[in-house]
C-alpha positions in Angstrom: -11.2 -19.2 21.7 -9.7 -16.2 23.4 -10.4 -12.7 21.9 -8.5 -9.5 22.5 -10.8 -6.5 22.0 -9.1 -3.2 21.2 -11.3 -0.1 21.4 -9.8 2.9 19.8 -10.8 6.5 18.9 -9.4 7.5 15.5 -10.1 11.0 14.2 -13.1 11.3 16.4 -14.6 8.0 15.4 -14.8 5.0 17.8 -13.5 1.7 16.3 -13.4 -1.8 17.8 -11.0 -4.6 16.7 -11.6 -8.2 17.8 -8.5 -10.3 17.5 -8.4 -14.1 18.2 -5.2 -15.1 19.9 -3.3 -18.1 21.3 -1.9 -18.4 24.8 1.5 -16.9 25.2 1.2 -14.2 22.5 1.9 -10.6 23.5 -0.4 -7.8 22.5 2.1 -6.7 19.8 2.4 -10.2 18.4 -1.4 -10.5 18.2 -1.8 -7.0 16.6 1.0 -7.8 14.1 -0.8 -10.9 12.8 -3.8 -8.7 12.0 -1.7 -5.9 10.6 -2.9 -3.4 13.1 -0.6 -0.3 13.6 0.2 0.0 17.3 2.5 2.7 18.7 6.0 1.4 19.2 9.4 2.8 20.0 11.6 1.3 22.8 9.6 -2.0 23.3 11.0 -2.2 26.9 8.6 0.0 28.9 10.7 3.1 29.0 9.2 5.6 26.5 5.6 4.9 27.5 4.1 5.8 24.1 2.1 2.6 24.1 0.0 3.4 27.2 -3.5 1.7 27.3 -6.3 1.0 29.7 -7.3 -2.5 30.7 -11.1 -2.5 30.7 -11.8 -6.2 31.4 -10.1 -9.6 31.4 -6.7 -10.8 32.8 -3.3 -10.0 31.5 0.3 -10.6 32.5 2.1 -7.3 32.8 5.7 -6.1 33.3 9.1 -7.7 33.2 8.0 -10.4 35.7 4.7 -10.8 33.9 2.6 -10.3 37.0 -1.1 -11.2 36.7 -3.5 -8.2 36.8 -7.2 -8.0 36.3 -9.4 -5.4 34.7 -10.7 -2.9 35.2 -7.2 -1.6 36.0 -6.9 1.9 37.5 -3.4 2.6 36.1 -2.1 2.4 32.6 -0.7 -0.6 30.9 2.2 -0.5 28.5 1.3 -2.7 25.6 4.9 -3.7 25.0 4.9 -5.3 28.4 1.4 -7.0 28.2 0.4 -10.6 27.5 -3.4 -11.4 27.6 -4.3 -14.5 29.6 -7.9 -14.8 28.5 -10.4 -12.8 26.6 -9.7 -9.1 27.4 -10.6 -5.6 26.4 -8.2 -2.6 26.2 -8.6 0.9 25.1 -6.0 3.1 23.3 -6.4 6.0 20.9 -5.3 6.2 17.3 -5.0 2.5 16.4 -5.1 2.2 12.6 -6.4 -0.9 10.8 -4.7 -2.9 7.9 -3.5 -0.5 5.2 -4.3 2.6 7.3 -1.8 5.2 8.4 -2.4 8.7 9.5 -2.4 11.1 6.6 0.3 13.8 7.0 1.3 16.8 5.0 4.9 17.6 4.3 7.0 19.8 2.0 9.7 18.4 -0.2 12.1 19.4 -3.0 11.8 18.4 -6.6 15.2 16.9 -7.5 14.4 15.4 -11.0 11.8 15.7 -13.8 12.7 13.4 -16.6 11.0 11.8 -19.6 11.0 8.1 -19.3 9.4 7.3 -22.6 6.9 9.0 -24.8 4.8 11.4 -22.6 5.5 9.6 -19.3 7.6 11.5 -16.9 9.5 10.5 -13.8 9.2 13.1 -11.0 11.5 12.6 -8.0 10.8 14.3 -4.7 13.2 14.5 -1.8 11.7 14.5 1.7 13.1 16.8 4.4 15.6 15.6 7.0 14.1 13.9 10.1 11.6 11.1 10.5 10.2 9.9 7.2 6.4 9.9 6.7 5.2 6.4 6.7 3.4 4.7 3.8 3.0 1.1 2.6 4.1 -0.3 -0.7 1.2 0.3 -3.2 -0.2 3.5 -1.7 -0.5 6.9 -3.3 -0.1 10.6 -2.4 -1.7 14.0 -3.2 0.5 16.7 -4.8 -0.9 20.2 -4.1 -0.7 23.1 -6.4 -1.2 26.8 -5.6 -4.7 28.0 -6.5 -6.2 24.5 -6.6 -8.8 23.4 -4.1 -7.8 19.7 -4.2 -4.6 17.8 -4.7 -3.7 15.6 -7.7 -3.3 12.0 -6.8 -0.4 9.8 -8.0 0.7 6.3 -7.1 4.1 6.2 -5.3 6.5 4.3 -7.6 9.2 3.8 -5.0 9.5 1.5 -1.9 8.8 2.8 1.6 11.6 3.9 3.9 13.5 6.0 1.4 14.3 9.8 1.4 13.3 10.0 -2.3 9.8 9.4 -3.6 9.2 8.7 -7.2 6.1 9.4 -9.3 5.2 8.4 -12.8 3.1 11.0 -14.6 1.5 10.5 -18.0 1.3 14.0 -19.5 -0.1 13.5 -23.0 -0.7 16.9 -24.7 -4.5 16.5 -24.4 -4.2 15.8 -20.6 -4.1 19.4 -19.5 -4.0 18.9 -15.8 -1.1 16.4 -16.0 0.8 18.7 -18.3 0.2 21.6 -15.8 1.5 19.4 -12.9 4.7 18.4 -14.8 5.3 22.1 -15.7 4.8 23.0 -12.1 7.3 20.4 -11.0 9.8 21.6 -13.6 9.5 25.2 -12.3 10.0 24.0 -8.7 13.1 22.1 -9.9 14.6 25.2 -11.5 13.7 27.6 -8.8 14.4 25.4 -5.8 10.9 26.0 -4.4 9.3 23.4 -2.2 6.2 21.5 -3.2 3.6 20.2 -0.7 2.4 16.6 -0.6 -0.1 14.7 1.6 0.3 10.9 2.2 -0.5 8.1 2.4 -3.8 7.2 0.7 -5.1 3.8 -0.5 -5.9 0.4 1.0 -4.6 -1.7 -2.0 -1.2 -2.0 -0.4 1.1 -4.3 1.6 1.3 -3.5 5.3 3.5 -6.5 5.6 5.1 -9.2 3.5 2.3 -11.5 2.3 2.3 -15.3 2.9 0.8 -16.1 -0.5 2.0 -15.8 -4.1 1.2 -12.5 -5.8 -0.3 -11.7 -9.2 0.0 -8.0 -10.1 -2.1 -6.6 -13.0 -1.4 -3.1 -14.3 -2.6 -1.0 -17.2 -0.5 1.9 -18.4 1.0 4.0 -15.6 -0.7 1.6 -13.2 2.8 0.1 -13.3 3.9 2.7 -10.8 1.9 1.1 -8.0 3.2 -2.3 -8.9 6.8 -1.1 -9.0 6.5 0.1 -5.4 5.2 -3.3 -4.4 7.9 -5.2 -6.3 10.7 -3.0 -5.0 9.5 -3.6 -1.5 9.1 -7.3 -1.8 12.5 -7.8 -3.4 14.1 -5.8 -0.7 12.4 -8.0 1.9 13.7 -11.2 0.2 10.2 -12.3 -0.7 10.6 -15.7 -2.4 7.1 -16.8 -3.3 5.9 -16.7 -6.9 5.5 -13.1 -8.1 3.9 -12.4 -11.5 3.5 -9.0 -13.3 1.0 -8.6 -16.1 1.3 -5.2 -17.7 -1.1 -4.2 -20.4 -0.8 -1.3 -22.8 -2.4 -0.2 -26.1 0.9 0.5 -27.9 4.5 -0.7 -27.4 5.7 2.9 -26.6 3.3 2.9 -23.6 5.3 0.2 -21.9 7.8 2.8 -20.6 9.9 0.6 -18.2 9.8 -2.8 -19.9 13.5 -3.0 -19.6 13.3 -2.8 -15.8 10.6 -5.6 -15.6 12.7 -7.8 -17.9 15.7 -7.2 -15.7 13.7 -8.4 -12.7 12.7 -11.5 -14.6 16.3 -12.3 -15.5 17.6 -11.7 -12.0 14.9 -13.4 -9.9 13.8 -16.9 -10.6 10.5 -16.4 -8.7 9.5 -13.4 -10.8 7.6 -13.5 -14.1 6.9 -10.7 -16.4 4.1 -10.9 -19.0 3.9 -7.8 -21.3 0.6 -7.5 -23.1 0.6 -5.0 -26.0 -2.7 -4.6 -28.0 -0.9 -2.5 -30.7 -4.2 -1.8 -32.4 -5.3 1.9 -32.4 -9.1 1.1 -32.5 -9.2 -2.1 -30.4 -12.6 -2.9 -29.0 -12.8 -1.5 -25.5 -14.0 -4.7 -23.9 -11.2 -6.7 -25.5 -8.7 -4.2 -24.1 -10.2 -4.4 -20.6 -10.2 -8.2 -20.7 -6.7 -8.8 -22.0 -5.1 -8.8 -18.5 -7.6 -11.2 -16.9 -7.6 -13.4 -20.0 -3.8 -13.7 -19.8 -3.9 -14.5 -16.1 -6.6 -17.2 -16.5 -4.6 -18.8 -19.3 -1.6 -19.2 -17.0 -3.4 -20.1 -13.7 -5.9 -22.9 -13.3 -6.2 -22.3 -9.6 -6.2 -18.9 -8.0 -7.4 -20.0 -4.5 -3.9 -19.6 -3.0 -3.0 -16.3 -4.6 -3.4 -12.6 -3.9 -4.2 -10.3 -6.8 -3.5 -6.5 -7.1 -5.0 -4.6 -10.0 -4.4 -1.0 -11.1 -6.4 0.4 -14.0 -9.7 2.0 -15.0 -12.8 1.1 -13.0 -14.2 -0.9 -16.0 -10.9 -2.9 -16.3 -10.8 -3.5 -12.5 -14.4 -4.7 -12.3 -14.0 -6.9 -15.4 -10.9 -8.5 -13.8 -12.6 -9.0 -10.5 -15.6 -10.7 -12.0 -13.4 -13.0 -14.1 -11.0 -13.9 -11.3 -13.6 -14.5 -8.6 -15.5 -16.8 -11.0 -12.2 -18.7 -11.5 -11.8 -19.3 -7.7 -10.0 -16.3 -6.3 -11.2 -15.4 -2.8 -12.8 -11.9 -2.7 -10.7 -10.9 0.3 -7.6 -11.6 -1.9 -8.5 -9.1 -4.6 -7.1 -5.6 -4.1 -7.6 -2.4 -6.1 -8.0 1.2 -5.1 -11.0 1.4 -7.5 -13.0 -0.6 -4.9 -12.7 2.3 -2.4 -14.8 4.7 -4.4 -16.9 2.2 -6.3 -20.7 2.9 -6.1 
């Protein structure tokens, strides 16, 4: 088996990616299969932003695919490179699956609206020029004057748009959320800019998956799933796609009409609303309702990917139940796992 080794320094840290490949695959084709983020622009060797060093091995290089051996004293252009055998190249700032460089940008608040109850839709407009990159399912940090750290919110819109949508639950007792909504309202009225940093999170889709998806959300965890669904539908994803959305009370399911619209419009999409509707429901029962519903519908999870958004207890409860039912651990995704002890 041939292996392409890519050595890269990212934010001062040295990383190594080892990628198995078949004969005839270009460096870009190999990296794309592993969801690695390589620099790309012209793809024909003109812009030269994909310069790399050949450390060892043999590659075909250039329009005529001439055979060259490492170590090579000059730079390679990865868009013009096809490995012949196991090779090693070096290039800086290559990000792994789900990773993109975090960037700070200013934007305008163009809408602050109540969706239902105490859930607000905040819409931000990015400045003209190149859009900051993010993957469906990632989140951002909204900065506020006088605060040392930003407040994190799932992005509820698909990548590639000038507008970014957030869903913020601002119950009266959630002081910080109320403060953020008020700050956005003030910015909307005054025309002042707000500052965001993005993207964050590895529970996302760097590319369209090749397996059916099961999405499990509690409360405003729906925002993350909406980004994923919007992206997949725009990409004409046609494999089975199921959304399980759990809330304590009916009024908390603030965009049920949208999910029902997806279900009526797309044959491969299923919506499963789960409403406890009991004020003092046992906490464990509330945490288990999503995984119980999934297990009632799926006897085999081996061929699915699962994304879960909710409290740490809910996520770990779902993970235990679904792995026991046959889901592969690498097919379970949640941002909770990033900061789990």
